[in-house]
N, C-alpha and C positions, 0 to 999 in steps of 0.2 A: 671819599669814605669820609664825610664831617669829621674832625681834628677834636670831637672832643676830652680828649686827652687833656690837653693844654689848656681845659677850661681851670684847672685851680691855677694857675697861675696868671690865665687873662680868663676878659668875660668868652662867653660865645660871637661870632660873629657873624655877626646881618650883609648883606646886600640888598640895600634896599632899589630899584630898578622906575624911576617914576620922572615924568621928560617934564611934569608943573614943581616950577624949584617953591615955590610958596607946599604944596605938599611933602611933597620931602621932607624938609626944613618941617612945620607939622610932627607926623612922623618920624621925623631922625631926635624931637624931642621925648618923644616918647619911649620910640628905642632903646637910646641911647642910658634909657634910665638899669639895666641890667645890661643889656651886647653892646658889642664897637660895634659901629652903622660904619659903611661903604658905603655911596646915592652911586650912582649913575643916570644919567639921562633915556636915558635910548637902550636895546641890548645890543650894542659894534662897542660902544661906555662897558654895559656890565660884563659883556667876554674880554670885555681887557681886562680888566677888573677881574676875574676867575685866573686868566691869564697868573697878572702879575701873585698873585693869591689866591694858591691852593690849600689856607684852610678856610676858608669862609665853610660857616654854618651852616646856614640859611639863605634864601632867598626868595625877597618879599617882593612884586611883578607886577607888575599895573597890567594893565592887559592891553590899552591905548596910545603905545609909545611911537613914534618919531617914523622909528625906521619898520617894526613889526611889530604884529601882534604878543601882545606878554602871553598867550597859551598857544602860539606859534615859536615861540624862544624857550617856552618849556616842552614841547616838544620836541624838537630836537634834540634835548637839553638829553631826554629821553632817549629816547634813538639809538642819542651817541654812548649809549651811560652811563654818563655826567656824576660824579658820584653826591654830584652834588640839588641831583633832579624830586630825589628824595626824599628833601626837605625844597622844598617851594611853595611855594604858596600864592596864586594870579588871585588879582582882587580883579572882581567886574561883578556887572547886573547877572547874578543869576539869570536862568533864562535854559528853552528845553536845548539848546542850539549850542549856548555855552558848557552846556550840562556836559551831554551826544559829546560833546568831539577834545573834550577834557581828559588829558597829554595820562597818563596810568600809573599813580604814585605821588601827584600830583596834589595838593589844593586848592582849594578855588571856595575864594571868599564874597563878600560884597563889597563896596570898594565904601569902605565905613564903619566895620566891624570889627573896629579896635577890640577887644573884649572876643572875638572869638581867636584872632590875631592872633594874639596876648596868647593864649587857653592851646594855643597848636605851637611857635613857640618853647613859653611852657613844657607841653607833653611832650617832644620833638630834646628836651635838654633832664626832663627831668630826676633819669637814673645816670644819670652824671653829674653833674646839682641839685643834690631837693636843696639844698638852700633859696638857690634864685630861680631855682623854680615854684615855689610856692610864694616867693616871694610879689614873680610875677605876675597867678593865682589871684594875690590880694592888688596887688594893680590893675588887671584883671574887670577884675566883679566896686570896680568904683564904674567901669563905666558900664554896667548892668542899667539895660535897661526901666 
């Protein structure tokens, strides 16, 4: 279960899984305004972070990973009943196949939908840290098309 009790002492912790360094760094710059951010370039690196840091509050995963599809990685977390699975976002190009195979409880967002990403993360933490959630929602409005 996400460790939102700790958010009073530290910002919520997001694990960002993306194989492209420039993409990870761009996303890190955006997310680090309201979150602690860990980075992984693959599903195996993400698993290592999750083993070392059980206090991760949310997971943002690019679907195209070098060792496994992000959808499959999150599906494995759902099947294992890992607590982070309920707070997992997969970034992919939405299509009927991706939607049909989306793991129950996870969220599928289109790559580049920063407003949707920030809004979803803010919704998850809203009841635990209203001030941070309002700040994230204001930030998300900046990305409104």
